[in-house]
Every structure is written in structure tokens, then in C-alpha cells.
MARVEX-493084 format. One record per residue (C-alpha): residue number from 1; x negated, y, z negated. Coordinates in steps of 0.02 Angstrom, whole numbers, plus 50000, padded with zeros to 5 digits. Each point is the difference from the previous one (the first is absolute). Layout:
// residues N
   num      px      py      pz
   NUM       X       Y       Z
...
***
This chain:
// residues 78
   num      px      py      pz
     1   48796   50800   49086
     2   49893   49945   50140
     3   50087   49944   50174
     4   49951   49836   50065
     5   49921   50036   50172
     6   50072   49838   50074
     7   50172   50066   49970
     8   50093   50132   50104
     9   50140   50114   49956
    10   50178   49932   50033
    11   50039   50140   50129
    12   49843   49956   50101
    13   50038   49809   49989
    14   50186   50037   50060
    15   49933   50108   50145
    16   49883   49861   50052
    17   50133   49865   49995
    18   50119   50108   50102
    19   49866   50036   50126
    20   49963   49820   50019
    21   50182   49945   50037
    22   50041   49984   50186
    23   50176   49971   50060
    24   50054   49890   50138
    25   50163   50061   50085
    26   50043   49844   50082
    27   50113   49855   49955
    28   50022   49819   50062
    29   50119   49857   49980
    30   49919   49850   49908
    31   50067   49831   49931
    32   50043   50016   49810
    33   49855   49868   49985
    34   49875   50128   50054
    35   50058   50148   49900
    36   49901   49984   49835
    37   49894   50149   49963
    38   50089   50107   50129
    39   50109   50159   49970
    40   50178   49997   50062
    41   50030   50136   50139
    42   50184   50035   49954
    43   50119   49972   49860
    44   50108   49838   49994
    45   50179   50018   49947
    46   50113   49853   49947
    47   50166   49972   50097
    48   50074   49960   49832
    49   50010   50105   49839
    50   49959   49861   49860
    51   50061   50017   49867
    52   50144   50107   50050
    53   49989   50110   49845
    54   49857   50058   49884
    55   49926   49856   49912
    56   49836   50027   49897
    57   49961   49810   50006
    58   49955   50022   50182
    59   49921   50172   50004
    60   49826   49927   50034
    61   49881   50090   49889
    62   49882   49954   49863
    63   49886   50071   49866
    64   49818   49949   49985
    65   49946   50027   49818
    66   49827   49934   50044
    67   50010   49871   49859
    68   49990   50132   49863
    69   50032   49956   49827
    70   50157   50055   49917
    71   49909   50114   49879
    72   49915   50091   50142
    73   50081   50155   50081
    74   50052   49976   50172
    75   49888   50082   50131
    76   50011   49996   50188
    77   49902   49856   50065
    78   49974   50061   50176
***
């Protein structure tokens, strides 16, 4: 099987991506209106534990089935 010359190996692509990332080690305080497309600098914790007991109705997770038909096997979409 011939390799497409326009494609690169995954390991090489990962290395190139890691090399192209730069980190900014500073933070700033901004208003909530200007925080879109930003990364939060520290964790936020609630003062109140709601709900007070385990409750799966508010666990906050979802599964994306990529609109697959029921007859198809589930495969990871990402």
C-alpha cells in the first residue's frame, strides 16, 4: 500500500503540534462579558454542595452517539 505523500505519521504530527504550542504564564482579571474563548486560570468551587447527596439527574454528563442508526455499532466519534 502506497503512503500518501501529503500525509504525515501521527507521531510526527503530534510532535509538530506540541512544538507549536506556547504557554502564557500570566493571568488577568476581566469581566464575565469578556471571558468568551478564554481559559480559566484557577478552579472555581461552589460555597454550597447542591445536591446534598448523590443524584444522577444533576451529574452533568452526556453521550454523543453522532446520530448513528440503532442497527450500527457504537464507535467513538471523537
